[in-house]
N, CA, C and O of each residue as an XYZ file, in Angstrom:
264
protein
N       0.831     -1.185      0.000
C       0.000      0.000      0.000
C       0.875      1.249      0.000
O       2.055      1.201      0.349
N       0.291      2.330     -0.387
C       1.010      3.588     -0.487
C       1.111      4.252      0.887
O       0.175      4.212      1.685
N       2.249      4.850      1.135
C       2.416      5.616      2.355
C       2.059      7.069      2.055
O       1.778      7.416      0.908
N       2.070      7.909      3.074
C       1.698      9.305      2.877
C       2.726     10.067      2.049
O       2.403     11.112      1.484
N       3.958      9.567      1.966
C       4.996     10.244      1.212
C       4.912      9.945     -0.279
O       5.490     10.677     -1.083
N       4.213      8.897     -0.660
C       4.109      8.529     -2.072
C       3.269      9.545     -2.834
O       2.222      9.987     -2.362
N       3.747      9.905     -4.017
C       3.015     10.842     -4.865
C       1.870     10.110     -5.567
O       0.751     10.617     -5.641
N       2.163      8.909     -6.083
C       1.136      8.106     -6.748
C       0.550      7.141     -5.736
O       1.265      6.357     -5.114
N      -0.743      7.211     -5.586
C      -1.389      6.325     -4.643
C      -2.638      5.706     -5.223
O      -3.210      6.243     -6.171
N      -3.072      4.584     -4.672
C      -4.284      3.945     -5.190
C      -5.540      4.702     -4.788
O      -5.617      5.255     -3.691
N      -6.510      4.724     -5.668
C      -7.818      5.324     -5.392
C      -8.893      4.343     -5.838
O      -8.668      3.528     -6.733
N     -10.046      4.425     -5.219
C     -11.179      3.573     -5.559
C     -12.236      4.438     -6.218
O     -12.626      5.476     -5.683
N     -12.698      4.003     -7.387
C     -13.745      4.707     -8.119
C     -15.047      3.926     -7.981
O     -15.065      2.704     -8.126
N     -16.133      4.641     -7.700
C     -17.429      4.003     -7.497
C     -18.465      4.660     -8.405
O     -18.422      5.868     -8.638
N     -19.388      3.861     -8.912
C     -20.415      4.355     -9.820
C     -21.296      5.384     -9.110
O     -21.850      5.121     -8.043
N     -21.411      6.547     -9.720
C     -22.171      7.642     -9.123
C     -23.675      7.402     -9.213
O     -24.405      7.741     -8.281
N     -24.151      6.829    -10.310
C     -25.589      6.627    -10.477
C     -26.119      5.519     -9.571
O     -27.255      5.612     -9.106
N     -25.342      4.481     -9.310
C     -25.781      3.412     -8.395
C     -25.931      3.940     -6.975
O     -26.870      3.573     -6.267
N     -25.002      4.806     -6.556
C     -25.049      5.358     -5.206
C     -26.206      6.343     -5.073
O     -26.867      6.369     -4.035
N     -26.467      7.156     -6.103
C     -27.538      8.142     -6.043
C     -28.911      7.498     -6.052
O     -29.865      8.080     -5.536
N     -29.033      6.312     -6.626
C     -30.324      5.632     -6.675
C     -30.721      5.019     -5.338
O     -31.801      4.443     -5.213
N     -29.850      5.143     -4.338
C     -30.184      4.636     -3.008
C     -29.880      3.168     -2.834
O     -30.390      2.538     -1.907
N     -29.054      2.602     -3.711
C     -28.679      1.206     -3.554
C     -27.821      1.052     -2.307
O     -27.128      1.984     -1.898
N     -27.874     -0.118     -1.716
C     -27.132     -0.395     -0.493
C     -25.639     -0.453     -0.799
O     -25.230     -1.168     -1.713
N     -24.811      0.292     -0.044
C     -23.371      0.313     -0.287
C     -22.718     -1.019      0.074
O     -21.651     -1.337     -0.452
N     -23.324     -1.791      0.943
C     -22.751     -3.063      1.342
C     -22.959     -4.115      0.249
O     -22.257     -5.126      0.220
N     -23.893     -3.887     -0.622
C     -24.205     -4.823     -1.689
C     -22.988     -5.059     -2.586
O     -22.203     -4.141     -2.828
N     -22.836     -6.274     -3.070
C     -21.706     -6.596     -3.935
C     -21.944     -6.134     -5.357
O     -21.042     -6.236     -6.189
N     -23.135     -5.627     -5.664
C     -23.467     -5.249     -7.019
C     -22.975     -3.890     -7.446
O     -23.075     -3.566     -8.630
N     -22.439     -3.059     -6.538
C     -21.978     -1.726     -6.904
C     -20.666     -1.839     -7.672
O     -19.750     -2.556     -7.269
N     -20.599     -1.123     -8.777
C     -19.417     -1.164     -9.634
C     -18.299     -0.325     -9.008
O     -18.478      0.863     -8.739
N     -17.150     -0.956     -8.782
C     -15.978     -0.262     -8.248
C     -14.751     -0.622     -9.059
O     -14.576     -1.770     -9.467
N     -13.906      0.365     -9.289
C     -12.639      0.174     -9.978
C     -11.523      0.685     -9.091
O     -11.718      1.641     -8.339
N     -10.352      0.061     -9.167
C      -9.171      0.514     -8.447
C      -8.167      1.007     -9.477
O      -7.870      0.312    -10.448
N      -7.646      2.210     -9.262
C      -6.672      2.806    -10.170
C      -5.698      3.645     -9.350
O      -5.768      3.660     -8.122
N      -4.795      4.338    -10.028
C      -3.832      5.207     -9.362
C      -3.955      6.613     -9.916
O      -4.381      6.816    -11.053
N      -3.572      7.588     -9.087
C      -3.534      8.964     -9.572
C      -2.357      9.681     -8.944
O      -1.914      9.334     -7.849
N      -1.857     10.678     -9.644
C      -0.774     11.500     -9.143
C      -1.392     12.604     -8.292
O      -2.148     13.434     -8.796
N      -1.071     12.611     -7.017
C      -1.708     13.548     -6.081
C      -1.247     14.991     -6.283
O      -1.966     15.919     -5.914
N      -0.061     15.197     -6.862
C       0.410     16.553     -7.125
C      -0.283     17.160     -8.348
O      -0.623     18.343     -8.341
N      -0.490     16.372     -9.379
C      -1.105     16.886    -10.610
C      -2.625     16.989    -10.503
O      -3.214     17.902    -11.082
N      -3.265     16.087     -9.786
C      -4.724     16.099     -9.638
C      -5.096     16.043     -8.158
O      -5.440     14.975     -7.651
N      -5.032     17.174     -7.464
C      -5.354     17.164     -6.028
C      -6.854     17.046     -5.751
O      -7.250     16.650     -4.654
N      -7.690     17.385     -6.733
C      -9.138     17.311     -6.519
C      -9.641     15.896     -6.789
O      -8.874     15.013     -7.172
N     -10.937     15.698     -6.583
C     -11.551     14.386     -6.717
C     -11.568     13.939     -8.171
O     -11.909     14.716     -9.063
N     -11.202     12.690     -8.405
C     -11.100     12.137     -9.748
C     -12.454     11.622    -10.216
O     -13.162     10.956     -9.461
N     -12.817     11.927    -11.465
C     -14.052     11.441    -12.079
C     -13.716     10.880    -13.453
O     -13.161     11.582    -14.298
N     -14.052      9.615    -13.674
C     -13.814      8.973    -14.960
C     -15.085      8.291    -15.431
O     -15.910      7.862    -14.624
N     -15.233      8.197    -16.734
C     -16.380      7.509    -17.309
C     -15.988      6.051    -17.540
O     -15.099      5.765    -18.342
N     -16.649      5.133    -16.839
C     -16.349      3.707    -16.911
C     -17.643      2.934    -17.125
O     -18.736      3.476    -16.961
N     -17.508      1.663    -17.492
C     -18.672      0.810    -17.685
C     -19.130      0.255    -16.350
O     -18.327     -0.274    -15.581
N     -20.428      0.376    -16.073
C     -21.029     -0.166    -14.859
C     -21.869     -1.381    -15.252
O     -22.866     -1.231    -15.959
N     -21.485     -2.591    -14.805
C     -22.260     -3.771    -15.173
C     -23.634     -3.817    -14.512
O     -24.529     -4.508    -14.998
N     -23.808     -3.096    -13.422
C     -25.118     -3.074    -12.757
C     -26.104     -2.183    -13.517
O     -27.265     -2.551    -13.696
N     -25.639     -1.013    -13.962
C     -26.475     -0.104    -14.761
C     -26.507     -0.535    -16.223
O     -27.415     -0.158    -16.964
N     -25.539     -1.307    -16.630
C     -25.356     -1.811    -17.986
C     -25.192     -0.676    -19.000
O     -25.770     -0.698    -20.087
N     -24.380      0.321    -18.606
C     -24.026      1.425    -19.500
C     -22.807      2.142    -18.933
O     -22.395      1.879    -17.803
N     -22.234      3.044    -19.719
C     -21.097      3.828    -19.263
C     -21.610      4.978    -18.403
O     -22.447      5.768    -18.838
N     -21.098      5.062    -17.181
C     -21.506      6.108    -16.246
C     -20.273      6.758    -15.645
O     -19.156      6.277    -15.830
N     -20.478      7.845    -14.931
C     -19.381      8.538    -14.258
C     -19.080      7.813    -12.951
O     -19.972      7.549    -12.146
N     -17.810      7.501    -12.763
C     -17.336      6.893    -11.526
C     -16.496      7.929    -10.787
O     -15.595      8.527    -11.376
N     -16.779      8.146     -9.513
C     -16.085      9.150     -8.727
C     -15.224      8.482     -7.669
O     -15.482      7.356     -7.243
N     -14.195      9.208     -7.258
C     -13.274      8.714     -6.232
C     -13.974      8.734     -4.873
O     -14.651      9.703     -4.526
N     -13.804      7.660     -4.114
C     -14.347      7.615     -2.757
C     -13.205      7.595     -1.770
O     -12.091      7.190     -2.103
N     -13.480      8.029     -0.563
C     -12.456      8.022      0.479
C     -12.415      6.661      1.128
O     -13.442      5.999      1.279
N     -11.232      6.250      1.507
C     -11.056      4.938      2.128
C     -11.375      4.970      3.590
O     -11.278      3.946      4.266
């Protein structure tokens, strides 16, 4: 795992539309991706368009806090 001194660290992306629809976060059906980002170049929250198998379409996935 990344320490606080690492510039590149892992982030978890979660489907925004699944969470907004009131689906249970504990459910295994929520689409999540693990990726890395450079904390110096992108200090704000990361948003990427990814495929959600639960929604069965491409949706915006946002970074969640661990």
